[in-house]
N, C-alpha and C positions, 0 to 999 in steps of 0.2 A: 796668689794673683796671677793671671795669665800674662804672657808676654805682650808688650805693646807692639803695635805696628810701627810706630816711630819712637825709638829710644832716644830721648833728648840728651842723656848724658853721653851716649855713644860708648865706645870701648877703648879705654886707654891701652896704649901699645904694650905696656908691661903686664896688663891683666890677662890672666889665663882665660881662655874661652874655647868652647867647642864650636867649630865652624858650622854654619847652617848648611843644609844640603843644597846642591846646585838647583837653581830655579829652571824649570823646563820651558824656557821661552823659545819661540819659533824664529823670530828675527828681531833685529834691533835697528834703531835709527840714531845716528849721531847728529846732535842738534847744536846750534849756536856756533860761536867761533871765539877766538882769543880777544876780540874787541867787546863782544856782547856777553861773554860768559858762555859756558857750555853745559850740555846735559845729554842724557840718553833716554830713549824710550824703548822699552822691551815689550814686544808684542806677543800675546798668547792668543792664537786664533781659536775660534769656537770649538774646533774639533781637530783631531789628528789628521794630517794630510792636507788640511786647508791651507791655501796660500794667499787668500785675499781677505780684507776686512769687509764685513757686511753690517755689523751692528756694534760700532766702537763704543767702549766705555773707557775714558781716559781718567786715571787716578794719579794725582800728584803726591810725591813724597813731601814730608814736612821738615821741621827744624831739628837739626842735630849737627854734631861736628863733622867736618869733612864732606866727602862726596857720598852719593847714594850707593849702597851695596845691594844689588838686586836680590841676591840670595837671602839676605836678612829681611828685606822688605816683603818678599814673597813668603818667607817662613812665618812672619807675623800675621799675614793675611790668610794663609792656607792651613797652617799646622797648629793653630790654637784651638779655641772652643768650636769654631765653625769654619768649614772649608769654603771661604768666600769666593775665591777665584774659580775653583772647579765648579761651584754651584752656578755662578754667572755663565760660565762656558756651557754647561749643560742646558742652560736656559736659552742658548743661542747667541750669547753676546761674545764679542771679541774684547779681551782686556788688554789695555795699554798702560803699563806702569811707567810713570814719568819721574825721572830722577835728575839730580843736579850735581855738577862738579863741586859746588860749594853751597851747602845747605844753610850756611849762616850769612850768605850774601843778602843784599837788599831784596825785599819782596818784589819791588818794581823791576829790578834787573832780572830776576828769575821768571817773572811774568813774560818777558820777551821769549824765553825758552818755551814756556807753556803755549804761547801764541803760535810759535813755529810748529810745535807738536800737533796742535789742532788743525792747522792748515795742511800738514803732512797727512794726517788721518783722512781729511776730506779728499785729498788727491789720490790716496791709496784705496779708498772705499769703492766697493762694487755695489751699485744700486744707489738709492737715495734715502736710506734710513738715517734719521737724525741722530746726533751724537749725545752721549751723556758725558759731562766733564765735571770734575771736582777734585777733592783731595782730602788728605788726612792732616789734622792740626793746621799748621801754617800753610800746607798745600792747598787748603780751602781758600785762604786769603790770596794766594798766588793766582789761582784760577779764577776767583771772583774778580780780581782786578783785571786780569787778562781779558775776560769776556766783556766786562763793562767798557774797557778801552777799545776793544774791537768794534763794539756798537757805536761808540763815540766817533770812531773813524769811519763808520759806515761800511765795515767789513762784515760780511755774512758768515758767522761762525757755525751756522747750521746745527746749533745745540738746542735740544728740546728740554733737557733736564740738567740743572746744576745741583751738585751734591757736596755737602760739607760734612766731615766726620770729626766731631769734637773740635771744631775750629774756633779760635778766640776772636769772634767777630767784634766783641766789645772789649777786648783786651785780655791778656793772660796775667796771672798772679804768681809771682815768686816772692816768698817772704823777704822783706827788706833786710832783716837780720841775716838771712842766708846770703843775699847778694853782698852785703858789707863784709861778712865773714870770708867769702871767697876772695875778695879783693885784699883783705887784711893778711890772709895767709900768703897770697902771691907776693905782696909788697915786702913782707918780712922774712919769708923762707923760700920763696920761689926763685926763679931765674933760669939761666941756661942749664940745660941738662936735667931739669926737674919738671917734666911735662904734667904730671898729675897735680902738683901744687899750683901750676899755672892755669890748667885747662878750664876750670869752672869759672874763674874770673874772666878769662878770654871769651868764653861762651856768653857770659852775661853782657859783655861789652861789644858783642858782635853787631853788625848792622841790623840783621833780622831781629835779634832780641830787643834792640833799642826801639824798633818799630812795633813790636808785638806786645811788649810788657806795658801794662797800664801805668805802673810806677817803676821807676828805674833809678838805681844808684850806680854812679860811675866809679866812685872811690870808696874807701873805708873811712873817710874823714867823718868825725863825729858831727851829727846834725840832728835837728828836729824837723821832721817832714810833716806838713799839713796835708790832709787828704786831697785838697784842691791842687797841690803842687806835685812835682816829681815826674811829670811827663817829659820824656826826652824830646829834644827838638826834632829828632828823626821820626818819632811817632807823630808829632804834629804835622810834619811835612807829608808823611804817608797818608794821614787822614785827609789832608787837604787835596792830595793827588787823587784819592779815592772819590772825594766829593766832586772834583772836576770832571770825572768820567761818569757821574751819575750814581755813585755809591754801590749800586748793584746792577748786574745785567737785567734788562727789562724783558727780553724775549723768552728765556727759558722758565720752566717751572722750578722754583727754588725749594730744595729739600735739604734737611739736615738731621743729624742725630747727635745726641749728647751722652757722654759716659757718666753723667750725673743724674740725679733724680729730678722729677718735676713737681714733687710734693712739698718741697721746702724742708725736707728732712736732711740734715747735715751729716757729717762723718764723725761726730762725737769728740772732736778735739776742743777741750775747754779753752775759752779765751783767756789769755794771760798765763796759761800753764807753761811750765818749763818744758821745752822740746828737746834741748841738748845742753849738756853741761860738761865742761872739761877742766880738769885740775891737774897741772903738770908743771915741770920745771921751766918750760919755755912759754907756756900759754895757759891763762885762766880765762874761761869764757862761758857765757850763758846766752842762749837764744830762746826767746819766749814766743808762744803762739800769739798771733795778732788779736788785740782786743780793742774795744771802743775807748773813748776818752783820751786822756794823755797817758802814754805808755812808753816804757823802755823795752824795746824788743830785742836789743843786742848789747852786750858789753864784752869787750875784748881787752885783755890786760897782759902786756908783755913786760917782764921785769926791766926796769930802767926807763920805761916810757910812761907818759900819762895814759890812763885808761881811755878807750874809745867807746862812746855810747851812741846808739842810734835810737832816737825817740820819735814817736808818731803822735799826731793829734787828729782826732775826728774820723779815724778809719773804722770801717765795719769789721766784724769778726770773720775775716776772709779765710783763714786757714781751715776752719771747720765748716765752711759753707758747702752746700750741695754743688757737686761738679766732678769732672774727671780729675783723678788724683795724679800728682806728679809721678811719672813712671819709675819703677824700680830698675836698677841696673844689675842683671844677673851676674856679670863679670866682677861686680863689686859687692858681693854677698847681699844682693837685693837692696842696696842703699838707694834711697830716693833723695828728696831735697835736704831735709834735716839730716837724713842718714849720711849724705855725702859730706855735710859739714862735720859730722862726728868722725867720719873716716879721715878727713883732712886733719882734724884736731889730734886724732890718734897717731897719725904719721909725724906730726910736729913734736908731740910729747913722748912718743914711744910708749904710750900707755893708753888703754882703751877709754874713750869718752862715755859718758852716761847718755843714752838715747831713750827718750820717753816717747816721742812721736817721730816715726821714720818719714812719713809723707803727709802732705796736706793738699788741699785743692790747688789745681793748676789752671784749669779752665772752668770757671763757674758755669753752671747750667744756663743762667740767663745770658751769658756771653755766647755759649755754643748755639743757642737758639735765637740770639739777637733780639731779646725782648726788653732789656733794661740795662741801665748803667751798673757796673759792678761796685761802685762806691755807695750804692743804695742798700743799706742794711736790710730794710724791710723787704725789698724786692728779692734779695738773695735768699731769704728764708721763707718766702711765700710760694704758694702753688703757682705754677707758670700760667699766665694768661695768654692763650694762643692768639688772641686778637692783637696783642702788642708785639708779636714776633714779626720780623721782616721776612721770614720764610713763609712759603705757602703751606708747608706741612712739615712736621718734625716728629721724631720719636726720641724719648728719653729713657735711660736705663732704669730698671727697678731699684737698683742699689747703686751707691757711688762706687765706681770701679776705676781701674787704671786708665789714664788718658790714652786714647786710641786703641784700647783693647777691643779686638774683634770678637764679639759675642754672638751667639745664636740669635738672641733677642733682637739685636740691632741689625745683624747681617740679613736675617730673614726678612725683616721689614723693608730693607733697601731693595733686595731682590724682588720682592712682591711689588713694590712701587714701580720698579723699572719694567717688570713684565706687564703691568697694567697700563703703562704709559702708551 
């Protein structure tokens, strides 16, 4: 699987990695301040020697730990299956990569940085070419909200095209058992000086994750979650804020791509199948793929304590649904969501866990193209009805692939759409 543009797990400090090559940006803008939060925009002019913006394309980073590393962001866009940035530049576009000091901060807070970036691009632009603005994963939500709020405030953003890349418009999915397991490990074996055992739980409970995840567990307390429950108050508040600014920007053409299929074909993870099991002296656990009906999706057992179980009622078969797959972490032997749980179990027990399914759906296709609710089982596994999408046009992948993977299929479609605009 190719590297993702946005690696949600990030890179633990203790994990070995090969640094990405330096991104050849031409200039950068420091954005925000200590009160509003801060960010940086890196500008790649359309050709060498150019010093002014003419046809700006602003693309926002997404959800991940810490701040944006432009070298990693550029590497995912340029050095995978398709050289996206250089192709845009060859077509006469100037590319502006927008990053944030804290990619787990509130979507609304980082939208302030995105707004400043848009206004800076307008002031730096030579001529009157309209802007393209969008982002990858949560970056698409940040820019969607920023543009809609600018319109609400009667600010002319001068944007003709909005673009989202595998953005969870209707919510993201992280298996509830994986969420609970991350908290269970932190609560029982994490703490000061143990960043890897703490990191996944911290990530799940970050402001942006609470806004983005359709269902959220804050603790590892045993519970039964009904499909109608589990939305964090932060998500409710964000959706209300989005509604107050009109849901979507009304002036631009709305484009989007999905890393999942539009045919209803899933990724062949059987509902209820064991995804990860660990048996050791400190922890016995099992995580199962989400199924319909009444299910136990996680059981964690530490000697001397009562077992903790997470049960669900009425959920669709989300893990196997069509959509962009939770990204693999190269620095962690390509572990994904269930894979990270297995890695954590292995560290706790000092023995390898059994991993049957490394990754599952993260952004269902119907969320990326904003065509239906992700709690609707039939909609998840049906051919996408373009008439139901909030987007004016979209492109879905031929196969279910890694979330935010830049492929030739999707990259070429975007470039052609922008060239024709």
